[in-house]
C-alpha positions as CSV (number, residue, x, y, z in Angstrom):
1,M,0.0,0.0,0.0
2,T,1.4,3.4,-1.0
3,D,1.5,6.4,1.3
4,F,-1.2,8.0,-0.9
5,D,-3.5,5.0,-0.4
6,A,-2.9,5.1,3.3
7,G,-3.6,8.8,3.5
8,S,-6.8,8.4,1.4
9,R,-8.1,5.7,3.6
10,T,-7.4,7.8,6.7
11,S,-9.2,10.7,5.1
12,R,-12.2,8.5,4.4
13,V,-12.3,7.1,7.9
14,W,-12.2,10.6,9.3
15,T,-14.9,11.8,7.0
16,N,-17.2,8.9,7.5
17,V,-16.6,8.1,11.1
18,G,-14.7,10.9,12.8
19,L,-16.8,13.9,11.7
20,P,-20.1,12.4,12.8
21,I,-18.7,11.4,16.2
22,L,-17.3,14.9,16.5
23,G,-20.7,16.4,15.7
24,V,-22.3,14.3,18.4
25,V,-19.7,15.3,21.0
26,I,-20.1,19.0,20.2
27,T,-23.9,18.8,20.4
28,V,-23.8,16.9,23.7
29,G,-21.2,19.3,25.1
30,A,-23.2,22.4,24.0
31,W,-26.3,20.8,25.7
32,W,-24.4,20.2,28.9
33,G,-22.8,23.6,28.9
34,I,-26.1,25.5,28.4
35,T,-27.8,23.6,31.2
36,A,-24.9,24.2,33.5
37,A,-24.3,27.9,32.5
38,F,-27.9,29.0,32.9
39,H,-28.7,26.7,35.8
40,I,-31.7,25.2,34.1
41,D,-33.9,23.2,36.3
42,P,-34.0,19.5,35.2
43,F,-37.8,19.7,35.4
44,Y,-37.6,21.8,32.2
45,V,-34.4,20.6,30.5
46,P,-32.3,17.9,32.2
47,S,-28.5,17.7,31.6
48,P,-26.9,14.8,29.8
49,A,-25.8,13.5,33.2
50,D,-29.4,13.5,34.4
51,V,-30.5,11.6,31.3
52,V,-27.7,9.0,31.8
53,D,-28.6,8.6,35.5
54,T,-32.2,8.0,34.6
55,F,-31.3,5.4,32.0
56,L,-29.0,3.6,34.4
57,R,-31.8,3.4,37.0
58,T,-34.1,1.4,34.6
59,P,-32.0,0.1,31.7
60,E,-33.9,-3.1,31.2
61,F,-37.3,-1.3,31.1
62,L,-36.1,1.3,28.6
63,L,-34.3,-1.2,26.4
64,Q,-37.5,-3.4,26.4
65,E,-39.6,-0.4,25.4
66,T,-37.1,0.5,22.7
67,W,-37.3,-3.0,21.3
68,T,-41.1,-2.8,21.2
69,T,-41.0,0.5,19.3
70,L,-38.3,-0.9,17.0
71,Q,-40.4,-3.9,16.1
72,R,-43.3,-1.7,15.1
73,V,-41.0,0.6,13.1
74,L,-39.4,-2.3,11.2
75,I,-42.7,-4.0,10.4
76,G,-44.4,-0.8,9.3
77,F,-41.3,0.4,7.4
78,A,-41.1,-2.9,5.5
79,I,-44.8,-2.7,4.5
80,A,-44.4,0.9,3.5
81,V,-41.4,0.2,1.3
82,A,-43.1,-2.7,-0.4
83,L,-46.3,-0.8,-0.9
84,G,-44.5,2.3,-2.0
85,L,-42.4,0.4,-4.6
86,V,-45.4,-1.4,-6.0
87,I,-47.5,1.8,-6.3
88,A,-44.6,3.7,-7.8
89,V,-43.9,1.1,-10.5
90,T,-47.6,1.0,-11.3
91,L,-47.8,4.8,-11.6
92,A,-44.6,5.0,-13.6
93,A,-45.9,2.4,-16.1
94,S,-49.1,4.2,-16.9
95,R,-49.6,8.0,-17.3
96,T,-53.3,7.5,-17.0
97,V,-53.1,5.7,-13.7
98,E,-50.7,8.2,-12.4
99,R,-53.0,11.1,-13.2
100,M,-55.9,9.3,-11.6
101,A,-54.2,8.1,-8.4
102,M,-51.7,11.0,-7.6
103,P,-54.3,13.4,-6.3
104,I,-55.7,10.7,-3.9
105,L,-52.2,9.8,-2.7
106,A,-51.4,13.5,-2.2
107,A,-54.6,14.0,-0.2
108,I,-53.9,11.0,2.0
109,N,-50.4,12.3,2.7
110,A,-51.7,15.8,3.5
111,V,-54.1,14.5,6.2
112,P,-52.6,15.1,9.6
113,K,-51.7,11.7,10.9
114,V,-52.3,12.7,14.5
115,A,-56.0,13.2,13.5
116,L,-56.1,9.7,12.1
117,A,-54.7,8.0,15.2
118,P,-58.0,8.0,17.2
119,L,-59.8,6.7,14.2
120,L,-57.4,3.9,13.8
121,L,-58.2,2.9,17.4
122,V,-61.9,2.8,16.6
123,W,-61.3,0.8,13.4
124,M,-58.6,-1.6,14.5
125,G,-58.8,-1.6,18.3
126,F,-55.8,-1.6,20.7
127,G,-52.5,-3.4,20.2
128,D,-49.8,-3.2,17.6
129,S,-52.0,-3.0,14.5
130,P,-53.0,0.7,14.6
131,K,-49.4,1.7,15.4
132,I,-48.0,-0.3,12.5
133,V,-50.6,1.2,10.1
134,M,-49.6,4.7,11.4
135,V,-46.0,3.9,10.5
136,V,-47.1,2.9,7.0
137,L,-49.2,6.0,6.5
138,V,-46.5,8.4,7.6
139,S,-43.6,6.8,5.7
140,F,-44.9,5.4,2.4
141,F,-45.3,8.6,0.4
142,P,-41.6,9.6,0.1
143,V,-40.9,6.1,-1.2
144,I,-43.5,6.5,-3.9
145,V,-42.3,10.0,-5.0
146,S,-38.6,9.2,-5.1
147,T,-39.1,5.9,-6.9
148,M,-41.3,7.5,-9.5
149,A,-38.8,10.2,-10.0
150,G,-36.1,7.7,-10.6
151,L,-38.1,5.4,-12.9
152,T,-39.3,8.3,-15.1
153,S,-35.8,9.9,-15.4
154,T,-34.2,7.1,-17.5
155,P,-32.3,8.8,-20.4
156,D,-33.9,8.3,-23.8
157,D,-30.7,7.0,-25.3
158,L,-30.7,4.1,-22.8
159,Q,-34.3,3.2,-23.7
160,E,-33.5,3.4,-27.4
161,L,-30.5,1.1,-26.8
162,T,-32.7,-1.5,-25.1
163,R,-35.2,-1.3,-28.0
164,S,-32.4,-1.8,-30.5
165,L,-31.2,-4.9,-28.6
166,K,-34.8,-6.2,-28.6
167,A,-34.9,-6.4,-24.8
168,S,-38.1,-7.4,-23.2
169,W,-40.1,-5.1,-21.0
170,W,-38.9,-7.0,-17.9
171,Q,-35.3,-6.9,-19.0
172,T,-35.5,-3.2,-19.7
173,F,-37.1,-2.5,-16.3
174,V,-34.7,-4.5,-14.2
175,K,-31.4,-3.9,-16.0
176,V,-32.0,-0.3,-17.0
177,R,-34.9,1.6,-15.4
178,L,-34.6,0.1,-11.9
179,T,-30.8,0.3,-11.9
180,W,-31.0,3.9,-13.0
181,A,-33.7,4.7,-10.3
182,L,-31.8,3.1,-7.4
183,P,-30.1,6.3,-6.1
184,Q,-33.5,8.0,-6.1
185,V,-35.1,5.0,-4.4
186,F,-32.6,5.2,-1.6
187,V,-33.2,8.9,-1.2
188,G,-36.8,8.1,-0.4
189,L,-35.8,5.3,1.9
190,K,-33.6,7.6,3.9
191,V,-36.3,10.2,4.2
192,A,-38.9,7.6,5.2
193,T,-36.7,6.0,7.9
194,P,-37.1,8.8,10.5
195,L,-40.7,9.3,9.5
196,A,-41.4,5.6,10.4
197,I,-40.1,6.3,13.9
198,I,-42.3,9.4,14.1
199,G,-45.3,7.3,13.0
200,A,-44.7,4.7,15.7
201,V,-44.4,7.3,18.4
202,I,-47.6,9.0,17.3
203,G,-49.4,5.7,17.7
204,E,-47.9,5.0,21.0
205,V,-48.6,8.5,22.5
206,V,-52.2,8.3,21.4
207,N,-52.6,4.7,22.7
208,P,-49.9,4.4,25.4
209,D,-49.6,0.7,26.1
210,R,-46.0,-0.1,25.4
211,G,-43.0,1.5,23.6
212,L,-41.0,4.7,23.9
213,G,-43.9,6.8,22.9
214,S,-45.8,5.4,25.9
215,V,-42.8,6.2,28.1
216,I,-42.9,9.8,27.0
217,A,-46.7,10.1,27.5
218,G,-46.3,8.5,31.0
219,S,-43.4,10.7,32.0
220,G,-45.4,13.8,31.1
221,A,-48.2,12.7,33.4
222,S,-45.7,12.0,36.2
223,N,-43.6,15.2,35.6
224,D,-40.5,13.0,35.0
225,T,-38.7,15.1,32.4
226,P,-35.4,13.2,32.5
227,L,-37.3,10.0,31.7
228,A,-38.9,11.6,28.7
229,F,-35.5,12.9,27.5
230,A,-34.0,9.4,28.0
231,A,-36.7,8.0,25.7
232,L,-36.1,10.8,23.2
233,V,-32.4,10.0,23.2
234,L,-33.1,6.3,22.6
235,L,-35.4,7.3,19.7
236,A,-32.7,9.5,18.2
237,V,-30.1,6.7,18.5
238,T,-32.6,4.3,16.9
239,G,-33.1,6.7,14.0
240,V,-29.4,7.2,13.5
241,V,-28.7,3.5,13.4
242,L,-31.5,2.8,11.0
243,F,-30.5,5.7,8.7
244,Y,-26.9,4.5,8.5
245,L,-28.1,0.9,8.0
246,V,-30.0,2.1,4.9
247,A,-27.0,4.2,3.8
248,G,-24.8,1.1,4.2
249,I,-27.1,-1.0,2.0
250,E,-27.1,1.9,-0.5
251,R,-23.3,1.8,-0.5
252,L,-23.4,-1.9,-1.4
253,L,-26.1,-1.7,-4.1
254,V,-25.2,1.7,-5.6
255,P,-21.5,2.0,-5.2
256,W,-21.1,4.2,-8.3
257,R,-23.3,6.9,-6.9
258,V,-22.1,7.0,-3.3
259,A,-19.9,9.9,-2.5
260,K,-16.3,9.0,-1.8
């Protein structure tokens, strides 16, 4: 390995790992400094030390609630991705269907999801089902829009090439249109990832049985602000992990479009 290669690898590690960690350290340091400098009561804004102390008092409980929320997020996100991809392919294949369906999809996306949460309880009862449906409703639209943008942006010369080679519709779709659309698809997936967590929390706050949203709702009733912040931090960590998991899959499947 040459000195140039070693320096390039060090630079990539610093860019991909060092800078995000530095950003987290600066943010936590600023949070801690502000609470200490202005003597903010933990009832309003707890310090990082208060949040860590709260977590260490009940780690098993908080981790179990995190797992409950994560399960709902993963199930709902998987359904949203599958549903969004199918709808996007259908709309991209037919201009008539797109013009008929897009206003309905836009209207569904525009409806405040918090307003739908009580109705989901009436329609589906208590339990996991309304929360998973809420995840789907919140996160499926970015997948549709980004996938459609990718599928409809295939260059004309590539489509002419497939026709000249007498490729079938399926071959053209998989090897040309879908491959070209993958970067846009992953843009939608990365946007939908935090939205899926938001959807799960909305469902858990409206129907507080289990999950981190229920912890936040319960901490508000008991005036336990550090517990609410501990749940928020766990939600943030979950969102970061899922985002970088999607980004890692993108790096494997779309290496030619990932920034160095």
